[in-house]
C-alpha positions in Angstrom: 52.9 40.5 -18.0 51.7 37.2 -16.7 48.4 36.1 -18.1 45.8 34.8 -15.8 43.7 31.9 -16.8 40.0 32.5 -16.5 38.1 29.7 -14.7 36.4 27.4 -17.1 32.6 28.0 -17.2 30.5 25.5 -15.4 28.7 23.0 -17.6 25.0 23.7 -18.0 22.8 21.3 -16.0 21.4 18.6 -18.1 17.8 19.0 -19.2 16.9 15.5 -18.4 14.6 15.2 -15.4 16.0 13.0 -12.6 14.1 10.0 -11.5 11.8 10.9 -8.5 12.3 9.4 -5.0 9.2 7.2 -5.1 9.6 6.2 -1.5 9.5 9.8 -0.4 6.6 10.7 -2.7 4.4 7.8 -1.5 5.2 8.7 2.1 4.4 12.3 1.5 1.0 11.4 0.1 0.2 9.2 3.2 1.4 11.9 5.5 -0.8 14.4 3.7 -3.8 12.1 4.3 -3.0 11.8 8.0 -2.6 15.6 8.3 -6.1 15.8 6.8 -7.5 13.5 9.5 -7.7 10.5 7.2 -6.1 7.2 8.3 -5.5 5.5 5.0 -5.0 2.0 6.3 -8.3 2.0 8.3 -10.4 1.2 5.2 -8.6 0.5 1.9 -11.7 -0.4 0.0 -15.1 0.8 -1.3 -18.1 -0.3 0.8 -19.8 -1.3 -2.5 -17.1 -2.7 -4.7 -14.3 -3.8 -2.4 -10.6 -3.3 -3.1 -9.4 -1.0 -6.0 -9.1 -3.0 -9.2 -7.8 -2.6 -12.7 -11.0 -2.4 -14.9 -9.4 -4.2 -17.9 -7.9 -7.1 -16.1 -10.1 -7.4 -13.0 -6.9 -7.7 -10.8 -7.1 -6.1 -7.4 -4.3 -3.8 -6.4 -2.5 -5.0 -3.3 -0.1 -3.7 -0.7 0.5 0.1 -0.6 -1.4 0.5 -3.9 -4.7 -0.4 -2.2 -4.2 2.5 0.2 -2.9 5.0 -2.4 -5.9 4.3 -4.7 -8.5 4.1 -2.0 -8.7 7.9 -1.5 -8.3 8.9 -5.2 -11.9 8.6 -6.3 -15.4 7.3 -5.6 -15.3 4.4 -8.0 -12.4 2.0 -7.3 -11.7 1.0 -10.9 -8.7 2.2 -12.9 -7.0 2.0 -16.3 -3.6 2.8 -17.7 -3.4 5.3 -20.6 -2.7 2.5 -23.1 -5.6 0.4 -21.8 -7.9 3.4 -22.2 -6.9 3.9 -25.8 -7.2 0.2 -26.5 -10.8 0.3 -25.3 -11.6 3.3 -27.5 -11.6 6.0 -24.9 -9.5 8.9 -23.8 -8.4 10.5 -20.6 -10.4 13.6 -19.7 -8.4 16.8 -20.2 -7.0 18.0 -16.9 -7.5 14.6 -15.2 -4.9 13.7 -12.6 -3.1 10.3 -12.8 -2.6 8.1 -9.7 0.6 6.2 -8.9 0.8 2.4 -8.8 4.2 1.4 -7.4 6.0 -1.9 -7.9 9.5 -3.4 -7.5 11.8 -4.0 -10.4 15.2 -5.7 -10.3 18.4 -4.6 -11.9 21.2 -7.0 -12.5 24.8 -6.0 -12.3 28.2 -7.7 -11.9 30.0 -7.3 -8.6 33.4 -5.8 -9.4 35.1 -7.6 -6.6 33.5 -11.1 -6.8 32.6 -11.1 -10.5 29.2 -12.6 -9.6 25.8 -11.2 -10.6 23.9 -9.2 -8.1 20.2 -8.5 -8.2 19.2 -5.2 -6.7 15.5 -4.4 -6.3 14.3 -0.8 -6.8 11.0 0.9 -6.7 9.3 2.2 -9.9 5.8 3.3 -10.7 3.3 3.5 -13.5 0.2 5.7 -13.7 -3.5 4.8 -13.8 -6.6 6.9 -14.2 -9.9 6.6 -12.4 -12.8 5.5 -14.7 -14.5 8.7 -13.6 -11.8 10.6 -15.5 -12.1 8.5 -18.7 -14.4 9.5 -21.6 -15.7 7.5 -24.6 -16.1 4.2 -22.8 -19.4 2.7 -21.6 -18.2 1.1 -18.4 -19.9 -2.1 -17.4 -19.2 -2.2 -13.7 -19.5 -5.6 -12.0 -22.6 -6.3 -10.1 -22.4 -5.7 -6.3 -22.1 -9.0 -4.6 -24.7 -9.9 -2.0 -23.6 -12.3 0.6 -25.9 -14.6 2.6 -23.6 -14.3 5.7 -23.0 -11.3 7.9 -19.6 -9.6 8.2 -19.3 -11.0 11.7 -19.8 -14.5 10.4 -17.2 -13.9 7.7 -14.7 -12.6 10.3 -15.2 -15.7 12.4 -14.8 -17.9 9.4 -11.4 -16.2 8.6 -10.2 -16.9 12.2 -11.5 -20.5 12.3 -10.3 -21.2 8.8 -6.7 -20.5 9.5 -5.5 -24.0 10.5 -2.1 -22.9 11.7 -3.3 -20.0 13.9 -1.9 -19.5 17.3 -3.9 -20.3 20.4 -6.5 -17.6 21.2 -7.1 -17.1 24.9 -9.1 -14.6 27.0 -7.0 -14.6 30.2 -6.6 -10.9 30.8 -8.4 -7.7 29.8 -5.5 -6.8 27.4 -4.9 -7.5 23.7 -1.5 -8.9 22.9 0.5 -11.6 21.1 3.1 -13.6 22.9 5.8 -15.0 20.5 7.3 -17.1 23.3 3.9 -18.9 23.9 2.7 -18.4 20.3 -0.6 -17.2 21.9 -3.0 -14.3 21.3 -4.7 -12.9 24.3 -7.9 -11.0 23.9 -10.2 -9.1 26.3 -13.7 -10.7 26.6 -16.0 -9.9 23.7 -18.5 -8.3 25.9 -16.0 -5.6 26.9 -15.9 -4.3 23.3 -18.5 -1.7 22.3 -18.9 -3.3 18.8 -18.3 -6.7 17.4 -16.4 -5.0 14.6 -14.0 -3.6 17.2 -13.4 -7.1 18.6 -12.5 -8.6 15.3 -10.4 -5.7 14.1 -8.3 -6.0 17.3 -8.1 -9.8 16.9 -7.0 -9.4 13.3 -4.3 -7.0 14.5 -2.9 -9.5 16.9 -3.2 -12.4 14.4 -1.2 -10.4 11.9 1.5 -10.0 14.6 1.5 -13.8 15.0 2.4 -14.4 11.3 5.9 -13.0 12.2 6.6 -16.0 14.4 9.7 -18.0 13.5 7.5 -20.9 12.4 5.6 -18.7 9.9 7.0 -15.7 8.1 9.8 -15.1 10.6 9.8 -11.3 10.8 12.8 -10.1 12.9 10.9 -6.9 13.9 8.4 -9.0 15.9 11.0 -10.1 18.5 13.6 -7.3 18.1 12.8 -6.0 21.6 14.2 -2.5 20.9 11.5 -0.6 22.6 8.4 1.4 21.5 10.4 4.3 20.1 12.5 2.0 17.8 12.1 1.7 14.0 11.5 -2.1 14.4 8.6 -1.5 16.7 7.1 1.0 14.3 7.4 -1.3 11.4 5.8 -4.2 13.2 2.9 -2.1 14.5 2.1 -0.6 11.1 2.3 -4.1 9.6 -0.2 -5.3 12.1 -2.4 -2.2 11.5 -2.4 -2.7 7.7 -2.9 -6.5 8.0 -5.9 -6.0 10.2 -7.4 -3.6 7.6 -6.9 -6.2 4.8 -8.6 -8.9 6.9 -11.4 -6.5 7.7 -11.8 -5.9 4.0 -11.9 -9.6 3.3 -14.7 -9.9 5.9 -16.5 -6.7 5.0 -16.0 -5.1 8.4 -15.6 -1.4 8.9 -12.5 -0.7 11.0 -13.0 3.1 10.9 -15.0 3.0 14.1 -12.4 1.2 16.2 -9.9 3.9 17.0 -10.8 5.6 20.3 -8.2 8.4 20.2 -7.7 9.3 16.6 -5.9 12.6 17.2 -3.1 11.0 19.3 -3.0 8.0 17.1 -2.5 10.1 13.9 0.1 12.3 15.5 2.2 9.3 16.5 2.3 8.0 13.0 3.0 11.4 11.5 6.2 11.6 13.6 7.3 8.1 12.6 6.6 8.4 8.9 8.3 11.7 8.6 11.5 10.1 10.0 11.4 7.0 7.8 10.4 7.3 4.1 10.5 3.5 3.6 8.4 2.6 6.6 4.9 2.7 5.0 5.9 0.7 1.9 7.8 -2.0 3.8 4.9 -2.4 6.2 2.3 -2.7 3.4 4.4 -5.4 1.7 4.7 -7.4 4.9 1.0 -6.9 5.7 0.1 -8.3 2.4 2.2 -11.4 2.9 0.7 -11.9 6.4 -2.9 -11.5 5.1 -2.3 -14.1 2.3 -1.0 -16.5 4.9 -4.0 -16.1 7.2 -6.5 -16.4 4.3 -4.7 -19.4 2.8 -3.8 -17.7 -0.4 -0.7 -18.6 -2.5 2.4 -16.4 -2.2 2.8 -13.6 -4.6 5.3 -10.8 -5.3 5.5 -7.6 -3.3 3.5 -5.7 -5.9 1.0 -6.1 -8.7 2.8 -6.5 -12.1 2.3 -3.5 -14.4 -0.2 -4.3 -17.2 1.8 -1.9 -19.4 5.5 -1.0 -19.4 6.3 1.5 -16.6 7.1 5.0 -17.8 9.9 6.9 -16.1 10.3 10.6 -16.3 11.9 10.6 -19.7 10.1 12.2 -22.7 11.0 13.0 -26.2 11.8 16.6 -27.1 9.0 16.7 -29.6 5.6 15.2 -28.8 2.1 15.5 -30.2 -0.8 17.0 -28.3 -2.1 13.6 -27.0 1.3 12.7 -25.6 1.7 16.2 -24.1 -1.7 15.8 -22.3 -0.8 12.3 -21.1 2.6 13.5 -19.8 0.9 16.3 -17.8 -1.6 13.9 -16.3 1.1 11.3 -15.5 3.1 13.9 -13.6 0.2 15.5 -11.9 0.3 13.1 -8.9 3.9 14.2 -8.3 2.8 17.8 -8.0 -0.1 16.8 -5.7 2.2 15.0 -3.3 
């Protein structure tokens, strides 16, 4: 009698947790905010303290991190777990960590050419709001009082950009013309608020940074229509750039959207179809903002103050490490 060979049992799945798709997780969090009626890029800062910052270093979080951390707590100051321990504190039990994303680069040899290739990839580390940290007497910075008004500050930003395009008031329509390198704005008197005028102007000026003589963004002149990915990227870049400039001036752009329901719905549809859209736009908006403000170039993300931790943990861990792991992963569950 012929023996039949039993099929070999399938190998058990490895216990190691796969690395998360950070692009998708970040997009899901932004989508969740939009579904809740919050437009994250309309005000990425605290009215009292400004942009979110690392408490230990004083460095402001830029790009997408400014938006992610803005709606994570009342006080815009954060620490990593290691920074918390170094300052003699501890993370409150049950506290949720917040993601701070950044780009890293892997180097590998091209099998065909033999040359080294640098491949950027997205990683994250976790920070905790100072409101969730115990055992530290936080000395928060004094609130700055400015002699000028936000409108004066906004005007100073515009006039201070020496390489700005021409700003005209020819028609009652706001737009930027790459061919003429010119921003057209409706007359100031037609805006219900001065904040609305400058938020709109900042939007168009951000578009102008994509001109070939400046940052040369292909999306600006792609001409692929309003339903295209290039149009969505460029519009979101301009939206975020305007928010960063409003933050620099102390303006509140939350009052400037006349039809928030339709606006939110349009972005929900776009973001759900492109998980990289929001991160790419935030990075480009940061570059545009720095150009307009005359700040030096920097990388696409804030360097991590401590080595980033991926989802790999030892089989045995003490109680403190266990609590940290749970807090570090909590933002994934909340996405």
